[in-house]
N, C-alpha and C positions, 0 to 999 in steps of 0.2 A: 299484251296490252295493245289495243287498237288506237290509231291516231284519232283525235277528235275532229280532224279536219276533213272536209270533203270538197277538194278543189280539182277533182279530176276533169270536170268539164272545162274549168278555167284553164287548166294546163293544156288541154286539147286546143283551146282557142289560141294559145300562144304558139303551139306547134304549127297551126295553120297560117300564122302570120309570117313564117319564115321557111325557106327551103331547108328540109331536114338534112343534117350532116352529123357525122359522128365526132366532130372535132371539138366543139365547145359546149359545155353543159352548165346550167345554172339552176339553183334552187332558191326560191324567194319566200321570205317570211315577214309577217306584219306584227311587230312588237312595239308599236308606238301607241301608248295609252293616253291619247289626247282627248278622249271623251269619256263620260261617266257611264255610258251604256255600250253594250257590244254593237248594237245597231248604229250607234252614233260614231263608232270607229270605222264603219264600212268605207272602203275606198275602191277606186279603179286604178290599176297599175298599167301604165302605157309603156310600150317599148318602141322607141323611134317614132313616137307620135301616134301609134296604133294601140287601141285597147287590147290588152293581152289577158288580164285577169280582172274580173268584176266581182263586186260584193265581197271583197276580202276584208275580214274583220280581225280585230286584235286577237292574237294567238293563232291565227291561221298560217299555214305554210303549204307550199306545193307538195303533194304526197310523194313525188318522185322528181328526179332531175328532168328539166326541159332542154332538149337539144336545139341549139341555135344554128344560124346559117354558117357560122364559122367565126374565126377570130376577128377582132377589130373593136371599134368604138360603138357603144350602145348608149343611147340616152334613155334613162328611166325616169318616169314622172309618176308621182302619187297624187291622185285627185280624189278628195272626199266625194262620196256618192251623192248625186243630186246637185252637184256644183260643177263649175268649169274652172275653179281655182286650183292651180297647181300648188299643193302644200309642200312637196319635196321634189327636187329634181337633181339629178346627178348624171354625169357621163362616166361610164366605166370602160376601161380597156380590158378586154378579155382575150387571153392568149389561146393558141391552138392546143388541143389535147389536154385541156385543163378544166377541172370542175370548180365551180364557185358557189358560195352561199351569199346572198344579198339580203340584208335585213333592214326594214324600216324601223328606226329607233327614235327615242326622245318623246317628250310630251308637249313641247311647244311652250312650256312654262318654266319648269325647273331646268330642263336640258333641251336644246334646240332639236327640231325635227330634221332628220337627215338619214342617209343611206349608209349602211356599214357593209363593206364588201370584204369577204373572207375567201382565201384560197384553200380549197379542200384537198385532203389526201385520202383517197378511197382505196388505197392498197390494203389488202386483207391483213389483219393482225395474225400473230402466231397462233397455233392451235390452243384452244381453251383460253384464249385471250380476247379482249375487246379494246377498241380505241375510243377514248372519251376526250372531247374538247369542251372547255367551259368558256362561255361568253357572258359578260356582264352587260345586260341591256335593260337595267332597272333604274330609271331616272328619278330616284326618290329624294335627291337633294339638289340645291340650286348652285352648288359649286362642285368642281371636279373632285377636290379633296374630300368634300362631304360625302361623295358616293363611294369612296374606297372601302373595300370589304375584304374579308378572308373567306376561303372555302374550306370547310372542315368536316370531319366525321362527327357523329353525335357525341363521341367522347371528347371532342375538342381538338383532335390532332389536325394540323394543317395538311391539306391534300395537294400533292404535286407542287409544293412550293408556292401555292396561291395564297400568299399572306397579305398582299397589298394591291388589290385589283381595282382600278378605277372604272367608271362608266365607259363602255365601248372597249374595255380590255378583253382580250381573248388569249387563252392559253394555247400552247401547242397541244398535240395529241398525246394523251397519257395512255400508256399501254398497261392495262389492268387485267387481272384474272376475272373470268366470268363468275357471277355470284350475286348475292344480295348486298345492296349498298344503301347506306343511311347517311345522306349528306345534308349539309345546311350552309347557309350564308350568314356570316356574323360580322360584327365590327372588326377592324383590323386587330385590336387587342384580344378579341374573342370574348369580351365581357358581356356583350348583348347580341342575342340571336335575332336575325331579321327574317329569314326564310328557312323553314325546316321541312324537308321532304320526308314523306312516309317511306319506310323501307321499300325498295324496288329491286327486282331481279333483272340484271342486265345480261343479255344473252351472249354466248360466245360468237365470235366472228362479226359482231356488230361494229359499225363506225357511227358514233353518236355525237351530236353537238348538243350540249346541255346549256340552255339559255335561261338566265335569271331575268324575269320579266316583271312588269308592273311598277307603279310608283307609290302604292299604298293609299292613294286618294281616289283617283278616277278609276283605276283598275288595281285589283289586289296583287300583292307581291306573290310570286310563285315561280315554278320551273316549267319549261317546255323542253322536252327531249326530242330533237329531230333525228330520226323519223318516227319515234314512238308515240309522241303526243304529250299532252299536259300531264304532269305528275301530280299525284295526290300529295297534299301537305298537311302538316300538323301545326297546332298552335305553338309558336316558338317558346322554349323554356325561358322562364324569367324568375323573378323573386316573389311571385304571388304567394307561394306557400311558406315563405320565411316568417319566423316570429315565434311567439309563445301561444300555445293553445291549451284549452282545458274544457272539461265538462262541468257545468255549474252544479250538477247533481252529485258530483264527486270532488268538490272543492278540496284543494290541498294536493291533488294529483294533476298531472298535465304533461305536455309535450313541448320540447324546444326543438325547432327545426332550422337548420342552416341549408341554404340552397347555393348551388354552384352552376349558374346557367350555362357557362362556357363548356361544362362537361355534361350537361343534361343530368345533373346528379343532385341528390339531397342526402344530408346526414342529420340524424336527430337523436334525442334522448327521451325516454319515457320514464317518468318518475311516478311510481305507484307503490302498492303494498302487497304483501303475500295474501292469498285467499283466506288464510286462517286469521288474518288481522294482525295488527301490531307491527310486525317487522316490515321494514321498507324493502322494496324490490326495484332494481334499476336495470332497465333494458336500454340498449341503443340499437339504432337501425341505420342501414346504408343502402341506398338504391344502386350504388355502384357494384354491389355484390350480386345483382340479379341480372337476368337476360334482358329485362326491359329497360326503358329509360324514363327519367323523371321529367315530366313536362309541365306545362302551365297549370293544368288541373291536378297535378300530383302524379302518382304512379306506384308501382310495386316496390317493396323493400324487403331486405333480409334482416331478421331480428336476432340480436345477440343478447346473452345474459352476462351482466357485469358482476363479478363476485371476487372476493379474496383481497380486496384493497384495504388500506388503513388510512385514517385521517391524515391528509397532507404528507403521505409517505408511500413508498413502494411496498410490494411489487405492483406492476401495472394490473389493473382490474379488468382489462378487456377479455371477455370470455368467448366460448365457442358459439357458433350459430345454434339457435334452438327453435327457430320458427320463421314464418314469413308473414307479411302484412301488406297493406296498401293504404296510402293517404290519398283521399279524393276530395278536392275542393268542390263545393256546390255553389258557393258565393264567395265574395272577398273575405268575409268574416265567418264563414261556416264551412265545416268539413266533416268527414267521417273517416275514422281509422278502423280498419278491419284487421283481424289477426288470426293466425292459426299457430297455437303453441302446445307443447306437451302438457300432460297432467302435472300439477293440479290446476293449471291456468285455463286450458281448453281453448275454444275458438269463439269468436263473437265480433262485435263492433261497438264503437262508442261515438256518439255525436259530439262534435267539438265546436267551440267558439274561440275566436281569436282574441287575445288580450289586447293587442294593439295592431292596427292595420298598417302594412308598409305603404309608402307613397306610390309605388309603381304597381300595385295590385291591379291586374287586368281582368279579374273574374267578377262579373256582375250578376250572373244568375246561372242556374243549372243548365247544361247543354240540352 
């Protein structure tokens, strides 16, 4: 995955502003969503009064560390492009033989514009491992408590103890095995998902700072991984698919769907009849039994056949897996359920309408 940023020329300008030394290095990122367009977020970054980086837009970061003249105090100013107004200013004390990441954060409305300075640890991880630091730079609420989030896997497990992270909060470095990761940002209790990254493979030996960015208004919520670039995201799981569904052409049959957004999961029942007619057939399905996850527009499920039960009595009637399927929302009150089952049921699909719409349905039209 290549970085989306191209600030090599700007970094060279910063290098020329100071005598090159191997003592102190800094990486700079712009994650302050103070305007509704990328061009509107463009800024110049000055170091000790001299222009160092120009036309830096939201989401940009220097592609590599910039070496400074040495340890000491440095004044950093952020100036919106085309103006002489200093929007952010700070003096940072930089030590010798130390790497830093300095991020412009805040949106000037919900959270103030300021610079966040982090001390980096670029020592190599163990073989087949990587180091991941998580930073919360998404000013989506106007109180600090309102910005608190948890960092979780798609299944809902809290990652690295990050269960209550406020805006500007940064974790230590987590030592993780290389491989594919599917992470999300959720409310502290995990009941509502805010940012859902698409699965991404993180390479061995990497030292990565994962930054939650955006405010959901002027700039979209998302993730930027320094030095990899912006990560692809998915629509966060919610309760859009929850409720009762049926096909008007086969009235008396239907689906009942329960969703668990914190686990990116859905469980449901399919009430229908045998192909020969007369006898009822009851299937149930669970997305947690598949390799996929159940998102805002639905997802794959495993289908089970329920048999052997008696009215209001045991034994349990949960049966073995007999097929697979997928529920796909095309609008808030429209969906399709496809299925692959053994004989005599076969494979096919059915168009569904919702009996009642949930209040938080986020699906307005087909993608």
